[in-house]
C-alpha positions as CSV (number, residue, x, y, z in Angstrom):
1,X,-16.0,171.6,15.0
2,X,-19.3,172.3,15.9
3,X,-21.7,175.1,13.8
4,X,-22.1,177.4,17.0
5,X,-18.1,177.8,17.4
6,X,-17.7,178.8,14.0
7,X,-20.2,181.6,14.1
8,X,-18.1,182.4,17.5
9,X,-14.9,183.4,15.0
10,X,-16.2,184.4,12.6
11,X,-18.2,186.9,14.3
12,X,-15.2,188.1,15.7
13,X,-13.9,189.2,12.4
14,X,-14.3,191.1,9.3
15,X,-14.7,188.6,7.3
16,X,-15.7,185.0,7.0
17,X,-15.3,181.9,4.9
18,X,-16.6,178.1,4.4
19,X,-15.1,175.6,3.5
20,X,-17.6,172.4,1.3
21,X,-16.2,169.8,-0.5
22,X,-18.8,167.5,-0.4
23,X,-22.8,167.1,0.7
24,X,-21.4,166.1,4.3
25,X,-20.0,170.0,4.7
26,X,-23.6,171.7,3.8
27,X,-24.3,172.8,7.3
28,X,-20.7,174.9,7.0
29,X,-23.0,177.1,4.6
30,X,-25.8,178.1,7.1
31,X,-23.2,178.8,10.2
32,X,-21.0,181.6,7.6
33,X,-24.6,182.8,6.7
34,X,-25.1,183.3,10.6
35,X,-22.0,184.8,11.8
36,X,-21.8,188.5,12.1
37,X,-18.6,188.6,9.6
38,X,-19.4,191.6,7.2
39,X,-18.5,190.3,4.1
40,X,-19.1,185.9,3.6
41,X,-17.3,184.0,1.9
42,X,-17.6,180.5,0.2
43,X,-15.0,178.3,-0.8
44,X,-16.3,174.6,-3.2
45,X,-12.9,173.9,-3.8
46,X,-12.5,171.2,-5.1
47,X,-15.6,170.5,-6.1
48,X,-16.0,166.5,-5.6
49,X,-19.3,165.9,-5.9
50,X,-23.4,167.5,-7.5
51,X,-24.2,170.0,-4.3
52,X,-27.4,170.2,-5.5
53,X,-29.5,174.0,-6.0
54,X,-27.4,175.6,-2.7
55,X,-29.0,178.5,-0.6
56,X,-26.9,181.5,-1.1
57,X,-28.9,184.1,0.4
58,X,-26.8,186.1,2.6
59,X,-23.3,185.1,1.3
60,X,-21.6,187.7,-1.3
61,X,-18.8,185.4,-3.1
62,X,-18.4,181.8,-4.0
63,X,-15.3,180.4,-5.1
64,X,-15.9,177.0,-7.1
65,X,-13.2,174.7,-8.7
66,X,-11.1,171.4,-8.8
67,X,-8.1,170.6,-7.0
68,X,-4.2,170.7,-8.0
69,X,-1.1,169.0,-7.4
70,X,0.2,165.6,-8.6
71,X,-2.6,163.4,-7.0
72,X,-5.0,166.8,-8.8
73,X,-8.9,165.6,-8.6
74,X,-10.4,168.3,-11.8
75,X,-13.9,169.9,-10.7
76,X,-16.5,168.5,-14.0
77,X,-18.3,171.3,-15.7
78,X,-21.8,169.7,-14.8
79,X,-21.3,169.9,-11.8
80,X,-20.9,173.9,-11.8
81,X,-23.9,176.0,-12.9
82,X,-25.2,179.4,-12.9
83,X,-28.9,180.7,-12.5
């Protein structure tokens, strides 16, 4: 979905969420940040690879985890740091 369309959809709601599971989806964070949503949260699940240092300015809440189900992919704790 183009970033402008994401911003339009998120701007109509009180909260907004973007899902980022790998480096190819990092642009969704900027689209979320640019939205007019009052609460912006980021779902990083399943975390499939090292995303590097993320700019979380303007993001209120982040959920990080692995995948569940019969063919789950766990998140490695080496991928998650706070600081």
